[in-house]
N, C-alpha and C positions, 0 to 999 in steps of 0.2 A: 504494500500500500504506500502511495506517495505521501510525502510530508504535507502537501497541499490538501489531500483528501483527509488526512488525520486532523488538520486544523479546521477544515470545514465541518467534520463530524463533531469536534469539540464545540464549535460555535452552535451547532444544532442542539447539543445537550444543554448548553447554557441558556439558549432561548426557551427551552422546554422547562427550565427551572429545576433541573436535576442535580446541579452542583450542590454539594452538601456543606454544612457548617458556615453558611453565610449569615444567618439570622442571629444577631447577638441577643435579641429578646427571647423570652420563653413563653410558651402557651399563647402565641399570637392568634390562634383560632378559637380560643376560649373553650376547648374541649375538656380540659382538666379542671374540675371544680370540686376539690375535696372539702371546701368550706361550707357549702350548703347544697341543697338538692336542685338549685336553679330557680326556686320560687321567688316571687317578688319580695324584696327585703327593704325596709326603710333605712334611710341614712341616719347616722347619729354623729354627734360632734366627736372629732378625733380622727384616727386612721383605722380603716377597716378594709379587709380584703373582699373584693367582689367576685373573684375567681383566683385560682392559683397564680401567683406572681404579680397580679394587678390589684392595686388598692386605690381608694380615694382618701383624701384628707380634707377636712373642713374644720376651721377653728370655730370657737364658740360664738364669736361675734357675728360671723356669717350665718351660722346655723340658726341663730335666733330669728332670722327674718325669712327663712324658706324651709320647705320640706321636700323630700325627694325619695324615690325608690330606685333600686337596681335589680336586674334579673338577667339570666342567660336566656336569650330568645332564639327561636328556630328561624326567625326572619334573617336571611343572609343573602349576599350576592352569589352569583354562579361560582361554583368551586368551593364554597364554604357551607357548613351546615348550622353554624351557631354564630351569634354575635352577643356583645354585651350591650344592654339597653339601659339607659338612665332616663327617668321621667321626673320632671319638676312638677310635683303635685300642688305646690303653693309657692308662688314667686314673691320676692321682695327685694328692695334695693340693698345691694351688698354694701356694708359700711366701708369706710376708707381703708381700714386695716383688716378687712375680711378676705377670706380666700377659700375657694373650692377647686380642688384639682384632682384629676385622674392620672395615675402614674405607674411606672415600673422602676424599681430600684435595681440596678445592675451590679453584680459582684465585680470587684476589681480585677479578678483573674480574667473575666470576660471583656470588660471595657478597655483593658490596657492595650488591646490590639490597635486602638486608635492612636497610640503613641503620642498623646498630648504632651506639650512641654518640650518638644524637640523640633529641630528643623524639618524632621520627617513626619511631623504630625499629619494625620489623615482627615479628610472630609468624612462626614457621616451622613447617610441618607435614611430618612424614615419614610416608609410607605404604609398606607393603610386604606381600607374602605370605610367610608363614613356615610351616615344617613341621619339628617337632622331636620327638625321642623322649622328651625329659624335660620334663614339665610344670612350670609355676611362673613366677615373675617373672624377667625378664632385664633387664640394664642396657643403656641406650642413652644416649650422651653427645654433647654439642656442645662443641667446643673452638675458640677463636680467640684471636688476639694483638692487644692494643690499643697496642702500642708500648712498654709498660712491663712488663706481666704477661700471662700467658695467662689467659683466662677460661674457666671450666668450668661446665657445667650437666648434672646427672645426672637422667635420667628412666628410665622403664621401660615394658615391654610384657609381656603375660602370655600364655603358651601354655596354653590350657585343655584341649586334647585331644591326646594323643600321636599322632604319625605322621599328622596330619591337616592339610591346607592351611587356614590361617586368615589372614584379612585384618586387618592392624593399622594403626592411625594413632596418632601421637604428636605433640602440639603443644608447642613450646618457646616460652616467653614472650620478648618482646623484651628486649634489653640496651640500655638507654637512657642509660647513664652512661659507658660505655667505648667509644670509637670504634674501628672497625677500623683497624689499622695497614697491613696489606697489602691495598690496594685496586687494585693493578695485577696483575702476573703472578706474584706470590708466593703462598704458601699462606695463603688468607684464612680458611678454615673447614674443620674436619674433623668428620665424623660417625663415631662409634664404635659398633659392636655388641659388647658384652662377651661373651667366650667363657670367661672364667675369670680371676680376679684375687685377689691376697692382700688381707688386711685393711687394709694401708697405703693401698690405692687404692680402697677401698670407700666409698660415700657413700649418702646418703638421697635417694630420688627426690623431685623437686619442692621441694628446699630452697632453690632460688634460685641465681643466678650467684655464683661465688666464684673465688678465686685459688689454692686448694689443688688440686693435681693429683689428680684422681679419674677413674677410667674404668670403675668397676663399681658394683654394687648390694649394699649390706649385706644379707645374708640371701637374696640372689638365687641363681639357678641358676649353677653353675660347670661348664660343659659338659665341660671338659677333666679333670674329676675323675671322670668316668663312662665306664668302659670300654664301648665299643660304641655310645655315644651318637651320634646324627646330628642335624644342623642344616642346613636348606635355606632359601634365600631367593631371591626374584625379584620383579619388578614394583616395584622400588625407586624412589621419587619423593620429592623435596624441593621444596616450593613455598612462596611467600610467603602468609601468612595463617593463620587458625586453622581452615580447612576443607580436608579432603582431597578433591581432585577426581579424576575417572577418570584412569587412567594414560595418559600421553602416549606413544602409539605412533609413534615416529619411524621413518623408513625406515632400512634397514640402511646404505645409502650415507651418509646424514646422520650416523648414529651412528659409523660408521667414520671419517669425516672429523674428527669431534669428538675421537675417540680418538687419531688420528694427530697431533694437535697436541702430544701428550705422548710418544708412542712410535710408532716406525715399524719394522716388521719386513719384511725382504726375503728371501724363501725360495721354493722351488718349491712348487707346489700338489700335493703328493704324494698327497693324497686323490683327486685327479682323474687320477692316473697320470702326472703330469709329473715327470720325473726330474732336470731341471735348469732353471735360469732365468738369462737374461742380466741382468747387474746394472749395469755401467758401461762406457762407452766410455773408452778410454785415450789419453793424449797424452804426448809425449816429455817427460822430465825429466832423466834421466841414463841411464847404461848399465845400472844395476841397478834402476831404479824408473821408474814412470810415474805421472801424476797424472790425476785424474778429477774432474769437477764433477757432483754429483748435485743435481737440483732436487726439493725435497720437494713432495708433492701438496697440502699445506696449509702455512701458516706455523706453525712449531712455537713452543712457549711461549717458549723461550730457545734460544740456540745449543746444539745437542745434542752429546753425546759419541757416538763411534762404536765399535762392538765387533763381532767376528765369531767364529764357531766353525765347525769342520768344514772340508771340502775346498773351496777356491776355486781355480779354474784360470784363468789369463790366456792369451788367444790373441792372437798378433800375427803380423807378417810373417815372423818367423823360427821360427814354430811355437808351442808352448805351454809353459807353465811353472807350477809351483805358486806360489801366493801365500804369503809368509811373514809379512807384516804389512800392516795398514792403519792409517794415522795421519791425524789431522785437521791440515791445514796452516792452514786458515782457513775460517770459515763464518759465516753469519748464521742467523737462524731460517728463512730462505727457501731456502738452498742451502748445500751443503758442498763444500769443495775438499779432496780426500784424496790421499794418496800411497800407491800400491800398490807394495809391495816384493817382488821375486822371491826365491824360496828360494835358498840358497847355491849358487853354481856355475851358475845359470841364465843364459842369454843373453836379454836383453830386446830384442825387436825394436821396430820403429816401430808406433805405433797399436795397434789391437786392442780387445779387450773382456774383461770378467771373467765367468766362468760360475760360478754357485752350484750345487753338486751337491746331491743329495737329503738328505744328512746335514748340510747346512750352512745358515747364515743370516748376514746382516749386519743390524745393528740400530742405530737412532739413538734416543737416549734424552734427553728433556728433562722427565722426570717431576718432580713436586713432591717 
């Protein structure tokens, strides 16, 4: 085969979107959602995940004047089956220091490919499908830390037709003078989509990198000021260079493993009619507690925290008892040693296992 033929074939593969490991973002199709079952959930003040790796943040000042919901929707453009949908159920004027953003925090190991802070710093291109009921310019921002200050770049995209899926690309120029500080497992870079901010945090698109905290666009659309407004997104990709390539469709298993580096949820598959799930084998520790070692399916970003909710039942040689507490005795990013404590008055027998009932879950969290 000639070199010309090989190059032509490579070009065809590229056009078909088959080249791998281009997308720096994770879960851009919103297929992985360990946090909830996809039902509509109300916003709350603070930071909350809407699906794996994507969260929103709204401070108390902004949240006091609006209400909103988020859900995973089956409404999506060709080539995708799901999108993230946000609905403003009651709008209000965002105060000057208010902010509402949708974002993904990117681990330094992944964002360091942009090589910020050197003469060889790279441009970055974000591409995505958007569908919104309010037309106009929306803010999109990059944020990273150089060890002394955070660096901010404000850009924009435009919704031209209401309630219509549109494909958008935004290119961010390289930062060549301020090197990344977090090039390991810390927060290296964050991409923000503005949903409404006050004048204090509004900036001008394309004005360059700076050290003033900005997360929105002066004169841009403030979605949370519009009662009934909707905003949907999917097919989200961030890649090196000034050209958007076709979306990288990774397998569900690959995307799930990437998500489980940051968050792991253990619960029954209630959608499949499963009413309970085995969670952990137990070993003797004391008359009121047992311990268990859980090995994670992938290495997590850092040593995770553990939490649970709902009904957990432990079974052992002396019968069963309700679990009253789970605490972390020690762990690494690879495995966790936990203490399982019985409810007051329970007799703890030897060995056994823990069962998670349909209303319950156990989670391990090492999110950025």
